[in-house]
N, C-alpha and C positions, 0 to 999 in steps of 0.2 A: 626422488629417492635420496636418502642420506647416506654418506659414506660411513661404513663401520669404522670405529676407532681402533684399527689394528695397532700392533706394536709400533710405537713411534720411532724412533731413531733407527734409520737404516744405514747400512754402510755406504758412505760416499766412495767415489772412485779411488780417491787417495788411500782410504783405509783398505780397499780391496788390493791395491798395489802393494801396500805394506804387508798385508797378510800373505800374498803370493810370494813376495821376496822372503818372508820369514820361513815359509814352507820350503822354498828352494835351498835356503841356507841350512835348515835342519836336515833336509835330504842329503846334501853334500856332506855335512858333518857325520851323519849316521853311516853313509856309505863308506867313508874313509875309516871310521872306527870299525866297521864290520870287516873291511879288508884286513885291518891290523889284528883283529880278534880271532879267536878260534872259530874255523869255519864250521824252539818255539814254545811258546807255551806248548807243553807236551800234549800233542794231538796224536802222536803215534807211539807205538810200543816196540818192544824188542823180543825176539825169540833167541834163546841161547841154550847150550847144553853140551853133551859129550856123546860120541858114538863109539861103541865098543863091540868086541866079539862076544857073542852070547855064551860061548863055551869056555873061553879062557879069561875073559874080562879085559883083554888087551885093547889098547886104544887103536882105532882104525884111522889111518891117514888117507886123506883125499876122498873120503866118503862124501857123496853129494847129499845135501839136504835142501829140498826145494818146497816152496809153498805153491800148491796146485792152483792153476788158473790165474797166476800172477807171474810177473817176471822176476820175483824175488827168490833168492836162494843163496847158498854158501857151500863151502867145502871145508872139511875138518883139517886142522893143522897137525903138527907132529905129536901133539898130546891128545888127538882125537876131539878137540874142542872146536865149536863153531858158534857163530852169532849171525843174526839177520836183523838189520836196523830198518827203521822207517816203515814199520808195519801198521797199517790203519787198524783201528779197533774193529773186531769182528770175530767170526768163527771160521776156521780154516781146516784144510786137509794138508798134512805135511808128509812128504815122501822122502825116504832115505835109501840110497842105493850105492853099491860098490861091487866091482867085478869080483866074482867068486863068492858072493853072498846073495841070499834072497832079499829082494827089496821089501821094505816095510812101510805101510801107510798108516798114519795116525789121523783119525777123523775126530771132528768136534773140538779142535784146539782153540781155546779162547785167548784173545789178545786184548788187553786194556791199555788205554792211553797212559803214557808215563810209567809203565811197569814192564818188568822183564818176565816173560813166560818161560819157565825152565822146562826143557824137554830133552831128557836123556834117552838115547835109543840104543838097542842091542840088536845086531844083525846075525842071522843064522848062516854059518858057512854052507855053501852048496856048490858042487862042481857042475851039476846039471841045472838047466833052466827050470825054475819052480814057480808056482803061483805066488803072487804077492801076498804077504802077510798083512792083514788089515786089523787094526786095533782101535777101539774107541778110547779117546783120551778122557780121563776123569780129572776135572779141575779140583785141586785141593780146596777144602772149605776156607782155609786161612792162608794167606801169602806170608810165609815166614821171612821174606826178604824186605818187607815194608819197614821203613824207619819212623813212620808217624801214622796218625790216624787218617784213614781214607775209607770212604764208602762208595761203592760202585753199583749203580742200578742200570742194567742193560735193557735193551729194547724188549726182549722176551718177557722180562719181569713186569715192565710197565704195561704190557698188553694184558697181563693176567691179574694184576692187583686192582682193587677198587679205588683207583686214583684217576682223576680227570685232568689234573694240572701238574706241572713240574713242582710247584710249591707243596702240594699235598704229598708227593713222594719224598721231598726233603724233610718234611715234618716228622717222618717216621724214623729218621736216622738218629744214631746216638749223639747226645749233646745238643740236640735241637729242641727248642721250646717256642711256643707262641704266646704273645701277650693278650691283653683284653681286646685289642683291636686287630688281632690276626697277624701282626707283624712277627717275622721269624727272627729268632736270636740264637746264636751259637755259643755254647760254653760261657754264658753270662755276659756276653758283649751286647752293645746296643745294636739295634736293627740295621743301622747304616754301615756296619763294619764288615759286611759281606760283599764281595765283588763277584760279578757274574761274567762269564765268557761264553760266547756262542761261536763255535768254529774258530776259536782263538781270538775273537774280537770282543773287546770289553763293551758290555751293554750297560749303560748307566746314564741317568740324568744328572749331570754334574752340579746342578743347582741344589737338588734335594738328596742326591745319593740313591734315589729309587731306581729299580730296574724293572722295566715292563717286559715280561717274558711272553712275547707273542709267539710261543713255540708250542704247538699242539703235540701231544704225546706221540702221535703217529709219526712225527718227523724226527724223533730222537733215536740215535743209535746207541749213545752211552751218556749217562748222567753221573758225574763224579763230584762228590763233596769232600773237600779237604777241610776238616774241622780242627786239626791239630796244628803242629808247627810245620807249615808247608815250606817247600823248597824256595830257593832264592829267585827262581824264574817268575814268581808271583809277587807283585808289589801293591802298594797303596791299599792294603786290607789288613785288619787287625784280628778279625774273628774267624774268617774262613773264606774259601774260594769254591765257587760252583762253576764247573766246566761242563758245557753241553756240546756234544758233537752230533751234528745232524747226519742223517743217513745219506748214502750215495746209491746211485742206480747200479744194477747188476746186468748180467748178460741176457737175462730173460725179462720180457715185458710183464709187469704185474700191476694190478689195479685193486684198490681196497676202498670200499665205500661203507661208511657207518653212519647210521642215524640213531640218536639217543633222545628219547622224549624228555620234556621238562618234568618237573615234579607232578606225578599222576595222583598222589594223595593230596588232600587239601591241607594247607598250612593253617593251624588254629589262629595265628596272629593276623590273618587276612580276612577274618570274619568279623561282622559287627557284634559288639558286646561280647567279645571273646572271653573276658574274665568273669562274666556274670551278667545277670539281668540288669538292664539300664546302665551298664558299665560305661558306655561312651557318653561323654559329658556334653558334647555339642549335638543338639537335636533340633528338629524343626518344631513348628507350632503343634503338630499332631503327636509329638513325642517320638518320632522316628529318627534314628541315628543318621547324621550327615556324613558319616565316614564312608568313603568309597575308594577301594584300591585302584591305583593306576595300572595300566596294561602296556607292556612293551610293544604290542602290536598296534597301539594307537600312535606310536612315534612315527614321524614322517620319513625316517631314514631306513626303513626296513627294506631289505632286498630279498628276504626269505619270508614268504607270506604265512609262516606258521612259527610256533614256538618250538624250541628244541635245538639240538646240536647236530649239524651235518658236516661230515669230514670226508674228503676225497683225496686219496693218495695214489700216485702212479709213478712208476720208475722203469728204467730199462735202457737198452742201447740207443744211441743216437747215430743215425746212419750218415751224418754229415762227414765223419772222419772215423778212422780206425781207433779202437780203444777209447771211445767217447761215450759217456753215459749221462743220464739225466735223472733227477729226482724232483718231484713237485708234490707238495701237500698243502691243501687249502682247507679252511674251516670257517663255518658260519654258525654263530650261536645267538639265539634270542631267548632270554629267560627272565621271568619275573622273580624277584626276591621272595624269601619266605617271611619277611617282616611286613608290616602294614602297607608300606609302599617301597618302591625301589625296583630297579631292573638292570639288565646288562645286555647290551648289543655288542657283539664282537665279530670281527672278521680278521683272518690272518692268512698269509701266503708265504710258504717257504719253498725256495727253489735252489737247485744246485746243479751245475754242469761240471763234469770232470773229464779231463783227457790225460791218459797215462802214456808214457813213452819210455823207451829204454829200460834200464834195470832200476825201476823205482822212481823215475821222474813223474811229476804230476803238475798239471795246471788246473786250478779250480776257480770257479766263480760262483759265489753264493749270495743270495739276497733274501731278505725277510721284510715283509710289510705287515703292519698291524693297524687296525682301526677299531676304536672302542668308544662307545657312548654309554655312560652308566650314571645311575643316581643312587646315592647311599641314603640310608634312613636316618632321619632326625625326628625324635618323638614330638618336639615342639610344633612340627609342621604336619602332623598326622592328618589333619582335616583339609589341608590345602597343598598336597604334594606338587601340584602343577606350578606353585609359586616358590618352590624350593629349587636351589640351583643344581645343575648337572655337571658332569665332567666329560670333556671331549679330548680324547687321547689319540694321537697319530704318531706312527713309529715307522721309520725306514732305515734299512741296513743294507750296505753293499760291502762285499769283501772279495778281493782278487788276490789269489795266493799261488806262489810258484815254489814247488819243492823240487830240488835238483840234487841227485847224488854225484858227489865228486869222485868217489871211489867206493869200494866195498865198505870202507871204514868211516866215511864222512858224507854228510849231506847238509845242505843249507835250505833255509826257508825264508822267503821274502813275501810280505803281504802289505797291501794297501787297503785301508778301510775308511768307510764313511758311515756315520750314524747320525740320524736326525730325529728329534722328538719334539712334538708340540703338545702341551698339556694346558687346556683351558678349563677354568671353573666359572661357569656363568649360568644364568637362567636360559639364555638363548645363544645359539652360535652366531647369529647375525644381529647387528645392531638395530636394523629396521624392525625386527620383531619386538624389541623393547619399546619402540615408539608406538607400535600398533597395539600393544598389550594393555596399555594403561598403567604401566609400571610406576610405583612410587616407593620410596624408601620405607623399610619396615619400622614399626614402633616397638619399643621394648615392652614386653608383656610377661606377666608372671604366669598367665594361663597359655592356652594354645593360640597360635597365630590363626588369623581369620582371612576372609576373602580380600580384605583391604591391605593385607600385609604381603610384602615380597622380599625374598632374600636379596641382600645388597652385596653379595660376593661377586667380584669381577676380577679374574686373574688370567693373564695370558703369559705363557712362557714358551720360549723357543731355544733349543740348544742344538748345536751342530758340532760334531767331533770328527776331525780328520786325523787318521792315525797311519803311521808307518812303522813296520817292525821288520827287523832282520835277526834271524836266529841261526845258530849252527850247532851241529852235533858231530863229535869225532870220537871214535873208539880207539883208544890208545892201548895197544896190547890186547890182552883178553880180559883185563880186569878194571880198566878205567874208561868210563863213559863221560867225556867232557862236553859241557854245554856252555854256550855264551850267547848273549843276545842284547839288543838295544831296541828301545821303543820310544817313539815321540808322539805326542798328542797335542794338537792345536784345537782349542775350544773356542766356540762362539756362543756367548750367553746373552740372551735378551729377556727382560722381564718387565711386565707392566701389571701392577697390582693397584687396584682402586678400592679402598675401603670406604664404607658408608656411601655407596654409589648413589648419585642423583643425576638428573637430567637438567642441563643448564638452559639458558634462554635461547641458545642456538641449536638445541636438540642434540647436544653432544654430552658425553659422559663427564662427570665432575665428582669430586670427593677428595679424599686423602690419597694422593697419588705417590706410588713408589715405582720408579722407572730407572733401569740401568742397562747398559750394554758393555760387556767386558770380553777380553780375549786372552785368557791365561794360556800358559804353555807348561806341559808336563813331560819330563824325560825320565827314563829308567834304563838301567843297564845292570847286567849280572854275569857272573861266571860261577860255574858249579862243576863239581867232580863227583861222580858216583863210582865208588870203589867196590867191586863185587868179588869177594874172596870166599872160599869155602867156609871159613870160620867167622867172617865178619862182612857186613855191608855198611859202608860209610857214605853218607850224603853230606858233603861240605860245600858251602857256597857263601858268597857275599853279594849284596845288592846295593846299588846306589839309586836313590830317588831324588829328583830335583823338580821343584815347582816354582814358577815365576808368575805371580798373579798379574803382573804388568799393569799396575794401577797406582793411584795415590791415595793416601789416607792422612789422618791427623798425626802430627809428629808425636804427640802424647795422646793416646786414645782416651785418657781420663781427663783431658782438658780440651774442649772444643775450640778454644781460642789459641791453641798452640800452632796453628797454621798447617798447611798441607805439605807432604813430602812423598817422594817415591818409596814404595814399599819394597823391602828387600826380598830376594828370592830365598827359598828354604831348601835344604838338602839334608840327607841322612844316609849313612852307611849302615846296613843291617846284616849282621852275620847270622848264618843258619847252620845248624849241625844236627845230623841224625845218625844214629847207630842202631844196627840190628845184629845180635849175636846169637846164632843158632846153638842151643844147648845140645841138641841131638837132631836127628832127621825129622822130628815131629814137634819140636818146641823151640821158641826163640824169645830172648829178652830184647827190648828195644828202649831207646832213650832219644829224646829230641829237645832241642833248645833253639830259641830264635828271638831276634828283635824285629818288631814289625812297626811300620810307619804308615800313617794315613793322614793325608792333608784334609782339613775340615771341608765339609760341603760348602759350596760357594754362597749359599743363601746366608750363612753365618758371617761371611765377609761383607756382603753387599746389601743386606736387608736395610730397607729405609734409607737408601743412599741420599735422598733429598735432605735428610737430617744432618749431613755433613756441613751444610750451610748453618753456621751458628745461629743466625737470625731465625731460620726455620725451626731449629731444635728448641730455641728459647720459647717458641710459641706452642710447643707441645706440652700437654699435661704430664704424660708419662709414655715413653715409647721404647721399643727394643731397637738398638742400633747395631748394625754390622761392624765388625772390627777387621779392617784390612791388614792388620799386622798379626793376625793369629798365627801361632806356631803349629807344627804338625802334632798330631796325637800319637801316643806311643804305647806299645804293649811289649812286655817281656814275658815269654811263655815257655813253660817246661812241661814235658810229659814223659812218663816212664811206664812200661807195661810188660806184660807177659802174654804170649799167644801160642796156640798150638793146635795140632790136629789130633784129636783123640782116636779117630778112625779115618777110613778113606772118605767118609762123607759127613763127619761131625767135627766141628772146630769151635774154639773159644778165644776170647780176648778179655784181658783185664788191663785197664789203663787208669792211671792217676795223673791228674793235671793241675797246674797252678798258673794263674795269670796275674801279673802286676800291671795295671793300666793307669797311666798318668797323662797329664796335659789334655784331658778331655775338655771339650768345649762346653762351657756353662755360661750363665748370665749373672752379672753383678750390678747392683744399683749404684749409680754415680749421682751424687747431689753436690752441686756447687752453688752455695748460697740459695737464693730464690730464683736464680736465672735458669739453671739447668737441672733437670731431673729425668734421667733416662737409665735404661738397663743396657749394659755393654756386654757383648760376647767376649769372654776371656777363657784362657786355658787354665781353669781353676778347678775342674772336676777330676775325680779319681775314683778308682774301683779296684777290687781284688776278687778273684774267683778261685775256688778250690773245689775239686770234685773227683769222682771215680765213675768210670764207665765199665759195665760188664756186657759182654756180647756172646751170643751162641748162634751158630749157623749150621744147618744141615742141608747139603746139596740134594738135588732131586734124585730119589731112588724109591722103589716100592710105592710109586704113585704119589709121593708127597715130598715137599721141601718146607723148611721152616727157618725163620731168622728172628731173633729176639734181642733186645737190648734194654739195659737198665742204666739210668744216669742218676747219680746223687751229686748235687752241686749246691754251693752256697755263694751267691753273688751279692756283694755288699759294696756300697759306695756312698758318696755324699749327694748324688743327683742321678735321676734315671734318664733325663733327657735335657738337651741344651737350654730350653726355655723355662725349665722348672723354677729357676731363681726369679725370672721375670714374673711368672704367674704367682709366686709366693708373695711378692711385693704388691702386685695388682689386687690380689684378693686378701691382703693383709694377713697372710698365714706366716707362722714362725719359720725362720730359717733352720735347716737341719744342722746342728753343731757336732754331730757325730755320725759315723757310718750307719747306714740302715740297709735292710733287705730291699734290693731294687724292685721296681714295679713288676718286672718280668721274671723274678726269681721263683722258680718252681723247684722245690727241694727234691722231690722224687718224680721220675718220669720212667714209665715202662711201656715199651712198644713190642708188638709181635706181628709177624707177617707169615701167612700160611698159604701154600698153593697145594691143591689136591686135584688129581685127575683120575677119573674112574677107569680110563682105558676101555678095552673091549670086554664087555660083561657077558658071561656065559648064561644060557637059559633059553627060554622060548623067544620067538620073534618079537613079541611085545616087550618083554623085559629087555632084550638087546636094544630095541629101538629107543626105549625110554631112558635107559641108564648108561648106555655106552657113550664114551667120549665126552663126558661132562667135565668141565673145569670149574672149580670153585676157588676163588681168591678171597682171602679174608685178612683184615687188619684189625688190631685191637690196641687201644691206648688208654693208659691210666696215668694220672699225674696229680701231684699235690695242688691245692688251690693257690691262686695268686695272693700275695699279701695285700692288706689294706690297713688304713689308719682308723682305729675305732674312736667314736665320739665318747667323751667321758662326762659330759654334762654341761649345761649352760654356765657360762662364767668361769669355767675351769680351762686350764691349758690342755691342749690336745695331748693324747697319749703319744708315746714314741712313734715316730713315722713307721708305717708298715709293720706294726707289732702284732697284728692279728692275721689270721689266714681264712680265706674262703674255703668252702667245702671242696673236697677232691672232685676231679672231673674224670669221666670215663666214656668211651664210645667204642662201638664195634661196627665196622663197615664190611660189606660183602659184595662180590661181583660173581655172577653166574653166567656161564656160556654153554650152549648146547647146539651142536650142528643139526640143522634141519635138512639140508641138502649137501651132498659132497661133490657131485659132478654134474655138469661140467664146471659149474660155479659153486663154490662153497658158501653156503648161507648159514649164518648162526644167529640164534636167539640170544639177546643180552638182557641182563637184569642187574641193576645197581640198587643197593640199599645203604644209605648213610644213617648212622645212629640207629642201628637195628632195634635196640631196646627202648628207643624214644626217651633217653635219659635227659634230665634238665641239668645243664652244666653252666655254672655261674661264670660270668665275665666281669661284672661289676656289682657291688652290693651296697646297701644302705649302711652307713657307718655306725648307726645305732644298733641295728639288729644283726648285721652280718648276712642278711638275706637280700636277694635281688628285689623282691616285692614285699610290701606290707600294707596293711589296712590303715586308713587314716584314723586318728583319734577324734573324739568329739570336738576338741578345741582347735583342730587343724582346719584351715581354709583351703585344703588341698583335696582335689577330687581323686577318687580311686583311679580314674583314667590316667592321671598324671603319674601316679606312683607305679602303675603297672606298665613299665616301659619294656617291651619285649626284646629290645636290643641289649638288655643287660644279661641275657642268657644266649648260649650258643644255639645252633640250628637244631630243630626237632628232627624226627624221622623223615627222611626224604626217599621216595621210591621212584626209580626211573626204569623204563624198558626200552629196548631198541633192537635193531637188526644190523648185521654186518655181512657184507658180501665180498669175497675174495676170488680173483682169478688171474 
C-alpha cells in the first residue's frame, strides 16, 4: 500500500511551542484590556419601557416587571422607567405588578438580538385582589428605533417559507443578489465581502473567504442580515454581516423528525437526447447514446440507503443539574443534481448545552460538525462523470461561552472558539484509488472528454482558527447602552495544490506544486454607545482592526530580485455612526455612515508561493503570484431612509444607499525583460454602488402575512473579481480602461414572501378535514438579467464590457403543509415546489445571440450537444414531498 500524499509540512514541536506561547500572550493582553475596558457580538436583546397608572397616566415607582420562566426582571425608577438586559432571542410572557394595582401579563413578546423591544405598560388601580389582565403583544411591523438596515428571519418563518437552506432565505432579503454561479452579493459588493457568525463565532475559510454553513434550518432560532452600515462590534467585512443564533432547549422534551424526498419529477437534463433526436454526440456503433447519469447512491460513503433529506431535532431539560438544557439537531441529505451529472451528500450535527444560574448568568457549550461530498457539473465531462473531480468538505466548530451579570446594569461575555475546515478537490479521497484506477493526465480537447481522460485537479487545504473574545455591556442611566469588546484570532493555514497532476516513477503525485503553511494573527477591538432618547436614537462607535500575516515577501513585489523582507502588519480605525429620529409615533427618519475594513483573503497573499524563488518564477510562462504586502480593502458607506407603520400590522421602509469601494484586490501583469512574466495581486481595483430599497411588511392577521422588497442598484467598477486581470492577459482580452457594470450587477430585484393559514374551516366533516389547518408559504422573485459583453464581429474590437443584458429572470416557489394526525403525535404532510411555472432563467449566454443555446451553422464544426450546455440556465421545476412528525 502506498502512503497518500497528505499535506506536506506539519508543525514541528518548536512551532507548536511558539504557537502556544503566542496564544498565552494574546490571552494575557486581552484579559488586561478587558479589565480596563467597559465591562459580544450582539446575541442578546433588551426590553425597556415605562409603567404608568391607566387612569391618571402618572409614572409608577417600584413596579415589578419580570420575564416569566426566567430569572430576569426589573423594577421601575422614579420616572416609571425600566430595562432588562441580556435577554436571549425568543418569544416571552412579561408580567408587571404593583401593590394596589391589578397585575398585567403581556404574551407573545418577541426579542431580537441586538435590538431593544419597547414595552410600555399601564396598570389598573384596584383595592381588592382581581384577576390578572392578559394582553397579547402585537409586534410593530417596522422598528422605528433602528439606525441602519437590518433583516430578521425568525424560526417560525423559516419553518413556513419554501426554503431549505440559510442561503435561500438570505437571497430573499433587500439588497441581495446572486451571480451566474449562485454566489451571494450584498449591495453591489463582491461575494467574499460578507462575514458569517454562528452563535457569535466567525465561520470562514480564511484562505478563500468562503463560509460553509452546515446549519440546517431546524437548528436556527434567529437569522439576522445586516446589509447596511453595521455597528462597530462587527469587523473585517465590507458588504454585510450574517448572524445565526442556534436554538436552545426548553423545559419540555420535544422531538421533531422530517423526511423530504428528492426531486420526484424527472429533470429533462438527465435524459438521453434531451434537446432533440440524436442530440447526444457520443454514441456507440449501434447509434445509442453513451450518456449515463451518475447516482449518489453508487457512492461508497452513503450512510442513508436512500435519497432524500432526513432531519431529527430534539431538545429539553438535562437532568444532570438544575436549569440545564440541551438541543441537538442532525441532518442527512443524499441528492442527485438536476444537471446531467453531479450529486450532493451532506451530514450535519448541531448541539448545544446551556446552564443558567442566578439572575441572567449562563454557561453554554455549542458544537457543529459538517461532512459533505459533492460533485459539480462540467459540460466537457458529460460522458465520463466518473473521471471528473469531486469535493470533500469537512467542518468542525466548538464554542464555550460564559455570560455573567455584574449587576442589573452590566454583564460580560467571554468565549473561546475553535473552528477547523478541510476542503479537498480531487478525483478520489485516497491516493491508492488513483493508482488502482489507471489514472492519466487529461489531454486538451475541443470536444468532450472520453474514457482515456481524467481530471488533473488535486487540491488539499486545511485551516484552523483559535479565537478568544471578551465583550461587555453596561447600561449607563436610562439612555446610554455602552458596549466594548476585544477579539483575537490565531490562524493556521495549510495548502497543497498540484496542477497538471501526474504520477511519478515512485507512484507519488507530481506536477506544478503550490504548497504553503502560514500562521497569521488578527485582532479587533471596539467601543460603542447606543443613546436611546424619546426624540433620537444614536449609535456611535469606533473599531480597530489589526492583522499581522507573520510572513516574508519580496521587498518590491514588482521586482523578484529585490530580496525578501518581513511583511508589515496592517491596522485601521473605522468610525461608525447611525441616527434615527422619530417624526411621530408612527414614522422615523434614519441615517448611517461608516468606514469598513477587510483584509484580503489569504490565497491572494500566498498563491503560488514557490514562485517567490526567482529561479522558479523565471521558468514559468505566465503565472499568478500572491502578494504578501497587500493592503486592506476599504469601503465608505452611507444610507438614509424613511420608515413607518401605516397601521398596527402594515409598515414600510425606503432607503437610499451609496458605497465607495477602494483598494480592492486585482491582478496586474508584470514583465521584466524576457526573464519574468507574471500577474501580481495588487490593491488596484475599485467600485462604486448607488441604489434605493423599498420594503413593505404586513404582520400576521386575518390568516395571512406578507413581506416584499424592491431594490434598484447600479454597481460599477474596473473589475468584478481579483483574477480578472490575469485571465484578460491569459486569453489576450483587452483591459477595461473605464468603469463598467460588474458581472453581478442586477439593476432591478423584486422579492415577495407570503404566508397563508386556513385555520379551522366551517362546513361538513369532509370539508373540515380537507381544508382546516393548511399552511401555504410562497416566495416570488423577479430580477433584471445579468450583464454580458456582446460580440461585434470577427476582427473587430469587442464592445464595451458588460454593455448588454440577459433576459430578466423570475421564479415562484411554494411550500404546503397539512396536518394528518394531531394527537398524540402531530404528523404533517409536506410539499415543496421550486420554480412552480418551470421558467427558463438564463445564467450565461452566447455573446453573439444573447441566448443560452443556439443551433450550429453549417460552417461550424461544433455539435449541437456542445452548444446546449444546461448549466447555462437555472434549475427547472423541482417537486418534493415529505412527512413531518412532532411530539
